[in-house]
MIVEXNU-446714 format. One record per residue: residue in one letter; x, y, z of N, C-alpha, C, CB in turn. Coordinates in steps of 0.02 Angstrom, whole numbers. Glycine has a CB too. Layout:
REM MIVEXNU-446714
(A,(X,Y,Z),(X,Y,Z),(X,Y,Z),(X,Y,Z))
...
REM end
This chain:
REM MIVEXNU-446714
(X,(-378,15853,10157),(-347,15807,10204),(-386,15801,10269),(-276,15830,10221))
(X,(-403,15742,10288),(-443,15731,10349),(-399,15746,10411),(-470,15657,10352))
(X,(-433,15760,10466),(-395,15778,10527),(-351,15719,10551),(-445,15799,10584))
(X,(-379,15660,10542),(-341,15601,10567),(-276,15589,10530),(-383,15538,10561))
(X,(-268,15620,10470),(-207,15611,10430),(-175,15678,10416),(-222,15574,10364))
(X,(-190,15729,10458),(-159,15793,10449),(-86,15790,10465),(-193,15844,10490))
(X,(-46,15838,10439),(24,15841,10452),(37,15907,10491),(66,15838,10386))
(X,(78,15900,10544),(97,15961,10579),(158,15992,10547),(110,15948,10652))
(X,(185,16046,10578),(241,16082,10547),(303,16040,10541),(257,16144,10587))
(X,(310,15990,10581),(368,15948,10577),(361,15891,10525),(382,15919,10643))
(X,(305,15890,10487),(294,15838,10439),(270,15772,10467),(355,15828,10403))
(X,(254,15769,10531),(233,15709,10564),(156,15710,10574),(269,15700,10630))
(X,(126,15651,10583),(53,15651,10595),(37,15690,10658),(26,15580,10600))
(X,(-17,15729,10652),(-40,15769,10708),(-103,15809,10691),(14,15816,10731))
(X,(-132,15843,10738),(-190,15885,10724),(-174,15935,10670),(-211,15921,10787))
(X,(-222,15956,10632),(-211,16003,10576),(-186,16069,10605),(-278,16015,10533))
(X,(-135,16099,10574),(-110,16162,10599),(-160,16219,10586),(-43,16177,10568))
(X,(-209,16208,10541),(-258,16261,10527),(-318,16257,10574),(-282,16255,10455))
(X,(-303,16268,10638),(-355,16262,10690),(-375,16328,10718),(-332,16217,10747))
(X,(-351,16383,10689),(-366,16448,10715),(-320,16472,10769),(-434,16449,10739))
(X,(-331,16531,10794),(-288,16561,10845),(-300,16524,10913),(-304,16638,10852))
(X,(-246,16492,10936),(-250,16455,11001),(-220,16495,11058),(-212,16387,10996))
(X,(-201,16559,11048),(-176,16597,11103),(-227,16608,11157),(-151,16661,11079))
(X,(-206,16618,11220),(-254,16628,11274),(-301,16688,11260),(-216,16639,11338))
(X,(-362,16679,11280),(-412,16735,11270),(-404,16786,11325),(-486,16708,11269))
(X,(-429,16844,11314),(-429,16896,11364),(-365,16938,11369),(-442,16867,11428))
(X,(-318,16925,11322),(-256,16963,11324),(-233,16970,11250),(-201,16927,11371))
(X,(-212,17030,11231),(-189,17042,11162),(-121,17008,11150),(-184,17117,11149))
(X,(-105,17006,11085),(-42,16973,11065),(19,17008,11095),(-37,16972,10988))
(X,(24,17074,11089),(83,17109,11114),(87,17104,11191),(82,17185,11091))
(X,(30,17110,11225),(30,17105,11297),(50,17033,11320),(-41,17124,11324))
(X,(29,16984,11281),(49,16915,11295),(122,16906,11286),(11,16866,11251))
(X,(152,16935,11233),(223,16928,11223),(262,16963,11278),(243,16956,11156))
(X,(238,17020,11301),(272,17056,11358),(268,17013,11421),(239,17126,11371))
(X,(211,16982,11433),(205,16939,11492),(254,16880,11488),(133,16913,11499))
(X,(259,16851,11429),(305,16796,11419),(378,16820,11432),(298,16766,11347))
(X,(393,16880,11407),(461,16908,11417),(477,16915,11492),(468,16978,11381))
(X,(426,16935,11530),(439,16940,11603),(446,16871,11634),(381,16979,11639))
(X,(409,16822,11609),(413,16754,11633),(486,16728,11625),(362,16708,11594))
(X,(516,16747,11570),(587,16728,11557),(635,16777,11585),(599,16720,11484))
(X,(613,16818,11633),(655,16866,11670),(693,16913,11621),(706,16826,11717))
(X,(661,16929,11567),(688,16978,11521),(748,16953,11481),(706,17039,11558))
(X,(756,16888,11478),(815,16860,11443),(795,16837,11374),(845,16801,11483))
(X,(807,16878,11323),(785,16862,11255),(828,16805,11228),(792,16925,11209))
(X,(885,16790,11256),(929,16740,11233),(907,16670,11248),(994,16750,11260))
(X,(856,16661,11289),(834,16593,11306),(797,16561,11250),(790,16595,11367))
(X,(817,16501,11230),(785,16466,11175),(714,16449,11191),(823,16402,11158))
(X,(696,16439,11254),(628,16426,11272),(584,16485,11255),(623,16409,11346))
(X,(609,16546,11268),(570,16605,11249),(561,16610,11174),(604,16669,11274))
(X,(613,16592,11136),(604,16593,11062),(546,16549,11042),(669,16570,11025))
(X,(545,16487,11073),(491,16442,11054),(422,16467,11071),(502,16377,11087))
(X,(416,16497,11129),(350,16524,11150),(333,16585,11105),(352,16546,11228))
(X,(380,16629,11093),(368,16686,11050),(345,16668,10980),(429,16728,11046))
(X,(379,16621,10949),(361,16597,10882),(293,16564,10884),(414,16548,10855))
(X,(280,16526,10936),(215,16494,10944),(158,16546,10948),(214,16450,11006))
(X,(170,16600,10986),(118,16651,10994),(108,16686,10926),(136,16704,11050))
(X,(163,16699,10890),(156,16730,10824),(121,16685,10775),(224,16749,10797))
(X,(137,16618,10776),(103,16573,10733),(29,16569,10741),(131,16508,10742))
(X,(5,16577,10803),(-65,16577,10815),(-97,16645,10799),(-78,16558,10887))
(X,(-62,16698,10815),(-88,16765,10799),(-102,16771,10724),(-37,16820,10822))
(X,(-59,16745,10684),(-66,16752,10610),(-132,16720,10587),(-4,16719,10573))
(X,(-160,16673,10623),(-220,16638,10601),(-281,16684,10600),(-233,16579,10645))
(X,(-276,16741,10633),(-332,16788,10631),(-328,16837,10572),(-336,16829,10696))
(X,(-277,16833,10534),(-269,16878,10476),(-313,16855,10419),(-194,16881,10454))
(X,(-355,16898,10395),(-401,16885,10341),(-394,16938,10286),(-474,16883,10369))
(X,(-403,16919,10222),(-417,16851,10198),(-356,16807,10201),(-444,16852,10126))
(X,(-365,16743,10185),(-310,16695,10190),(-253,16714,10145),(-333,16625,10172))
(X,(-267,16744,10085),(-216,16763,10039),(-166,16815,10072),(-249,16793,9974))
(X,(-193,16860,10113),(-152,16909,10146),(-109,16875,10200),(-197,16964,10177))
(X,(-132,16820,10225),(-95,16784,10278),(-35,16746,10252),(-141,16736,10313))
(X,(-31,16732,10190),(20,16689,10162),(91,16710,10181),(13,16688,10088))
(X,(111,16776,10170),(180,16794,10188),(193,16787,10263),(194,16865,10166))
(X,(143,16800,10307),(152,16790,10378),(163,16715,10394),(91,16817,10416))
(X,(128,16673,10358),(135,16600,10367),(203,16576,10345),(81,16562,10327))
(X,(230,16606,10292),(297,16587,10268),(350,16606,10322),(312,16624,10199))
(X,(340,16667,10350),(387,16687,10402),(381,16643,10463),(376,16760,10421))
(X,(320,16624,10482),(312,16578,10539),(346,16512,10527),(238,16567,10552))
(X,(338,16481,10469),(367,16415,10456),(442,16419,10458),(344,16388,10388))
(X,(471,16475,10432),(543,16483,10437),(567,16487,10509),(565,16545,10400))
(X,(533,16530,10549),(548,16538,10620),(543,16472,10659),(501,16589,10649))
(X,(488,16435,10643),(477,16372,10677),(535,16325,10664),(410,16339,10655))
(X,(557,16320,10602),(615,16277,10586),(677,16298,10622),(628,16276,10512))
(X,(689,16365,10622),(749,16391,10657),(749,16372,10731),(755,16467,10650))
(X,(691,16380,10762),(687,16362,10835),(699,16287,10845),(615,16381,10865))
(X,(672,16248,10799),(679,16175,10805),(752,16156,10796),(635,16138,10753))
(X,(786,16185,10746),(855,16167,10732),(904,16198,10783),(874,16189,10661))
(X,(896,16261,10800),(942,16296,10843),(929,16285,10918),(939,16370,10828))
(X,(865,16276,10935),(848,16269,11004),(829,16198,11025),(794,16314,11019))
(X,(817,16153,10976),(798,16084,10992),(730,16081,11026),(851,16053,11037))
(X,(684,16129,11008),(618,16128,11037),(566,16129,10983),(609,16186,11083))
(X,(521,16078,10982),(469,16074,10936),(402,16087,10971),(470,16006,10903))
(X,(373,16146,10959),(311,16165,10990),(263,16188,10935),(321,16221,11043))
(X,(225,16143,10905),(183,16162,10848),(127,16210,10866),(152,16100,10817))
(X,(106,16245,10813),(54,16296,10821),(-12,16268,10849),(41,16329,10755))
(X,(-28,16205,10832),(-93,16178,10853),(-97,16166,10928),(-108,16114,10817))
(X,(-43,16167,10963),(-45,16155,11037),(-73,16219,11069),(28,16138,11067))
(X,(-122,16209,11112),(-151,16267,11151),(-104,16278,11211),(-229,16252,11176))
(X,(-69,16334,11211),(-23,16348,11266),(-50,16405,11308),(49,16364,11240))
(X,(-50,16394,11374),(-77,16444,11421),(-27,16498,11435),(-97,16411,11485))
(X,(-39,16537,11484),(1,16594,11502),(59,16579,11548),(-41,16645,11533))
(X,(112,16613,11544),(172,16608,11588),(202,16538,11588),(154,16628,11659))
(X,(199,16505,11530),(231,16439,11525),(306,16450,11519),(203,16398,11464))
(X,(345,16412,11557),(418,16420,11558),(450,16356,11534),(444,16439,11630))
(X,(489,16363,11480),(528,16308,11455),(599,16320,11477),(523,16301,11379))
(X,(622,16280,11524),(691,16288,11551),(741,16251,11507),(695,16261,11625))
(X,(796,16284,11495),(850,16251,11457),(825,16237,11387),(874,16183,11491))
(X,(853,16190,11353),(832,16176,11285),(861,16110,11262),(852,16232,11237))
(X,(838,16084,11205),(867,16025,11176),(824,15963,11188),(936,16015,11204))
(X,(810,15928,11133),(773,15865,11136),(702,15872,11163),(810,15817,11178))
(X,(669,15926,11149),(603,15940,11176),(551,15933,11120),(600,16011,11207))
(X,(507,15884,11125),(453,15872,11078),(388,15884,11117),(457,15799,11048))
(X,(360,15942,11109),(304,15964,11150),(238,15962,11108),(317,16037,11177))
(X,(217,15902,11090),(160,15893,11046),(102,15868,11092),(176,15841,10986))
(X,(72,15916,11126),(16,15904,11171),(-49,15934,11142),(31,15934,11240))
(X,(-105,15913,11169),(-168,15943,11151),(-171,16014,11181),(-229,15899,11175))
(X,(-149,16019,11244),(-148,16084,11276),(-99,16083,11332),(-216,16105,11301))
(X,(-70,16141,11349),(-26,16153,11404),(-53,16212,11444),(46,16167,11380))
(X,(-66,16201,11506),(-100,16252,11547),(-56,16310,11569),(-129,16219,11608))
(X,(-85,16354,11610),(-50,16411,11637),(6,16391,11687),(-100,16457,11672))
(X,(59,16428,11688),(111,16423,11740),(145,16354,11740),(82,16437,11809))
(X,(147,16320,11687),(179,16255,11681),(256,16265,11674),(150,16217,11620))
(X,(293,16223,11706),(367,16223,11703),(389,16159,11667),(398,16227,11776))
(X,(429,16169,11614),(452,16112,11573),(527,16115,11566),(417,16111,11501))
(X,(559,16058,11576),(633,16054,11573),(657,16014,11514),(660,16024,11638))
(X,(721,16012,11504),(751,15986,11441),(736,15911,11430),(826,15997,11441))
(X,(740,15893,11367),(731,15821,11347),(662,15794,11364),(785,15778,11380))
(X,(613,15838,11367),(545,15817,11381),(507,15801,11317),(507,15871,11421))
(X,(466,15748,11319),(426,15729,11262),(352,15725,11281),(450,15664,11233))
(X,(311,15761,11243),(238,15751,11246),(217,15726,11177),(199,15818,11265))
(X,(176,15674,11172),(158,15652,11106),(121,15584,11106),(219,15649,11063))
(X,(126,15552,11049),(91,15490,11037),(125,15432,11076),(89,15476,10962))
(X,(83,15385,11096),(111,15329,11134),(140,15276,11087),(56,15297,11178))
(X,(113,15272,11026),(142,15227,10977),(116,15245,10907),(126,15154,10995))
(X,(150,15220,10855),(128,15234,10787),(59,15206,10773),(177,15206,10737))
(X,(19,15240,10737),(-49,15217,10722),(-102,15246,10768),(-51,15143,10726))
(X,(-80,15280,10823),(-127,15311,10871),(-124,15386,10857),(-108,15293,10947))
(X,(-150,15406,10799),(-147,15476,10779),(-191,15520,10822),(-167,15484,10706))
(X,(-170,15580,10836),(-212,15630,10873),(-226,15610,10943),(-278,15641,10839))
(X,(-187,15565,10972),(-192,15547,11042),(-137,15584,11081),(-187,15469,11051))
(X,(-153,15645,11102),(-104,15687,11133),(-126,15703,11205),(-94,15752,11092))
(X,(-79,15715,11251),(-95,15729,11320),(-121,15800,11332),(-34,15718,11363))
(X,(-154,15808,11388),(-175,15872,11413),(-135,15887,11478),(-253,15873,11425))
(X,(-101,15942,11479),(-60,15962,11538),(-98,16020,11570),(15,15983,11518))
(X,(-125,16010,11631),(-163,16063,11664),(-118,16114,11696),(-210,16033,11716))
(X,(-146,16163,11732),(-112,16220,11758),(-60,16199,11812),(-163,16269,11787))
(X,(-5,16236,11815),(46,16235,11868),(78,16166,11873),(15,16254,11935))
(X,(85,16127,11821),(121,16065,11823),(193,16076,11818),(98,16020,11770))
(X,(234,16040,11857),(306,16048,11858),(336,15984,11830),(332,16064,11930))
(X,(370,15989,11772),(392,15930,11736),(468,15927,11735),(364,15930,11665))
(X,(495,15872,11762),(566,15863,11766),(599,15844,11700),(582,15812,11816))
(X,(665,15849,11697),(702,15839,11636),(695,15764,11616),(778,15861,11645))
(X,(687,15753,11549),(685,15686,11523),(618,15651,11531),(737,15646,11557))
(X,(567,15684,11555),(503,15653,11564),(467,15643,11497),(460,15695,11610))
(X,(429,15586,11493),(388,15570,11433),(316,15567,11455),(411,15502,11398))
(X,(274,15606,11425),(202,15603,11440),(167,15587,11376),(174,15670,11472))
(X,(137,15529,11372),(119,15500,11308),(45,15477,11305),(165,15442,11293))
(X,(14,15489,11249),(-54,15463,11238),(-110,15513,11261),(-62,15396,11275))
(X,(-171,15488,11256),(-229,15529,11274),(-238,15526,11349),(-294,15506,11237))
(X,(-197,15563,11385),(-201,15563,11459),(-205,15637,11482),(-138,15526,11493))
(X,(-225,15643,11545),(-231,15709,11575),(-187,15711,11637),(-304,15725,11594))
(X,(-142,15761,11637),(-98,15772,11696),(-131,15827,11738),(-22,15793,11674))
(X,(-153,15811,11797),(-194,15855,11837),(-153,15913,11862),(-224,15818,11895))
(X,(-190,15970,11876),(-159,16032,11899),(-116,16022,11962),(-213,16083,11913))
(X,(-63,16059,11967),(-20,16063,12026),(16,15996,12039),(-63,16082,12088))
(X,(22,15954,11988),(57,15890,11996),(132,15902,11980),(26,15834,11949))
(X,(172,15853,12001),(244,15855,11986),(265,15790,11951),(286,15866,12053))
(X,(295,15797,11893),(320,15739,11857),(396,15734,11865),(300,15744,11782))
(X,(419,15682,11896),(491,15677,11910),(534,15666,11846),(503,15619,11959))
(X,(597,15678,11856),(644,15671,11800),(641,15600,11773),(716,15689,11822))
(X,(639,15594,11706),(641,15530,11670),(582,15483,11680),(701,15494,11689))
(X,(529,15513,11711),(465,15471,11719),(434,15462,11652),(411,15507,11768))
(X,(403,15403,11642),(365,15390,11582),(293,15382,11603),(392,15326,11544))
(X,(252,15433,11585),(182,15435,11606),(134,15417,11550),(165,15504,11633))
(X,(95,15364,11560),(49,15343,11509),(-23,15332,11535),(75,15280,11478))
(X,(-32,15355,11600),(-100,15353,11630),(-114,15422,11660),(-105,15296,11687))
(X,(-179,15434,11670),(-199,15497,11700),(-165,15509,11766),(-273,15498,11708))
(X,(-148,15571,11780),(-117,15592,11843),(-166,15637,11881),(-48,15630,11830))
(X,(-183,15619,11943),(-232,15661,11981),(-200,15726,12003),(-260,15624,12043))
(X,(-241,15778,12014),(-214,15843,12036),(-173,15835,12099),(-270,15894,12047))
(X,(-119,15875,12103),(-77,15876,12163),(-32,15817,12172),(-118,15882,12221))
(X,(-29,15770,12123),(11,15708,12129),(83,15720,12113),(-15,15654,12085))
(X,(125,15678,12140),(195,15671,12122),(207,15605,12088),(240,15679,12183))
(X,(233,15604,12027),(241,15542,11988),(315,15532,11972),(200,15544,11922))
(X,(338,15471,11983),(406,15453,11968),(410,15384,11933),(448,15453,12032))
(X,(463,15367,11903),(477,15300,11881),(456,15283,11810),(445,15255,11926))
(X,(470,15219,11792),(453,15193,11726),(421,15124,11737),(517,15189,11679))
(X,(357,15116,11722),(310,15169,11705),(296,15216,11766),(245,15138,11679))
(X,(273,15276,11749),(261,15323,11804),(209,15300,11855),(239,15389,11776))
(X,(222,15312,11920),(174,15293,11970),(171,15350,12022),(193,15224,12003))
(X,(113,15358,12052),(102,15409,12102),(132,15387,12168),(27,15422,12110))
(X,(175,15429,12196),(205,15412,12261),(175,15455,12318),(281,15422,12258))
(X,(144,15510,12300),(109,15552,12349),(62,15598,12316),(157,15591,12392))
(X,(13,15625,12353),(-33,15670,12322),(-56,15722,12375),(-93,15632,12291))
(X,(-50,15786,12354),(-76,15839,12397),(-148,15856,12379),(-32,15901,12391))
(X,(-188,15873,12428),(-257,15893,12418),(-258,15968,12401),(-301,15878,12481))
(X,(-273,15984,12339),(-275,16055,12319),(-338,16068,12276),(-210,16075,12280))
(X,(-360,16131,12281),(-416,16149,12236),(-389,16170,12169),(-460,16205,12267))
(X,(-436,16191,12125),(-417,16208,12057),(-371,16268,12051),(-476,16219,12017))
(X,(-368,16307,12103),(-324,16366,12104),(-257,16350,12135),(-357,16424,12141))
(X,(-247,16287,12155),(-183,16264,12182),(-179,16275,12259),(-124,16301,12145))
(X,(-234,16296,12293),(-234,16308,12364),(-245,16241,12399),(-288,16360,12384))
(X,(-209,16230,12457),(-221,16169,12494),(-293,16167,12522),(-170,16164,12550))
(X,(-324,16108,12520),(-390,16099,12547),(-386,16080,12621),(-427,16046,12506))
(X,(-409,16123,12660),(-405,16112,12735),(-452,16053,12754),(-427,16178,12777))
(X,(-426,16015,12801),(-465,15961,12826),(-460,15897,12786),(-535,15982,12829))
(X,(-420,15898,12733),(-411,15838,12692),(-337,15821,12688),(-440,15848,12620))
(X,(-318,15769,12727),(-245,15752,12725),(-223,15727,12658),(-229,15699,12777))
(X,(-161,15738,12643),(-134,15713,12578),(-130,15638,12577),(-64,15742,12565))
(X,(-154,15609,12522),(-150,15537,12515),(-79,15518,12494),(-201,15512,12465))
(X,(-60,15456,12513),(7,15431,12494),(0,15359,12470),(57,15436,12553))
(X,(48,15340,12426),(49,15272,12399),(116,15241,12411),(31,15271,12323))
(X,(116,15176,12423),(180,15143,12429),(209,15131,12359),(171,15076,12467))
(X,(274,15142,12352),(305,15129,12289),(319,15054,12280),(370,15169,12282))
(X,(324,15033,12217),(335,14963,12205),(411,14948,12215),(311,14943,12133))
(X,(425,14891,12239),(494,14873,12251),(528,14852,12188),(499,14819,12301))
REM end
């Protein structure tokens, strides 16, 4: 099966799930799970934590060799993935590269089919990352570090949401978002932008840019 026609865990077009371990480098699987547990304030009952934990496990299993030994782990993963999707309403496929300390607030109606999600990203209910339209396979967004995403937001297509940006509730984003920007509306538009470096620190001497909203 070619990559352009691969099927993800949900049976929909998407990047091939056999992409190897996408967990963050430089931290072990158990340490990563403990960090995620702290991110969710030690609340194992949160559906967002279930989704992250199953996602970490789904990627960890890809390092098991040979492939024949991996089969029972993959069966467990697929069952857990379905349970999280049905019980939590959160679809977070294994092929998505998810950074550290990602927080999924609340649950329900969440289709998180991105190319990557950065560190310290905040995601709220009824959020959609994915294709902009049928026929545009493998065109998924990149969410950079420390992005704060409001409930009901849609981020669609091959776009990049810059670090430290804020996506307002119910915004529909189909164009690149610069770092430090605040985006609202349908279609999404930048209403202000903070000058920040890649670590999220304000850049001294550079005033924040602002844009007039459309009437």
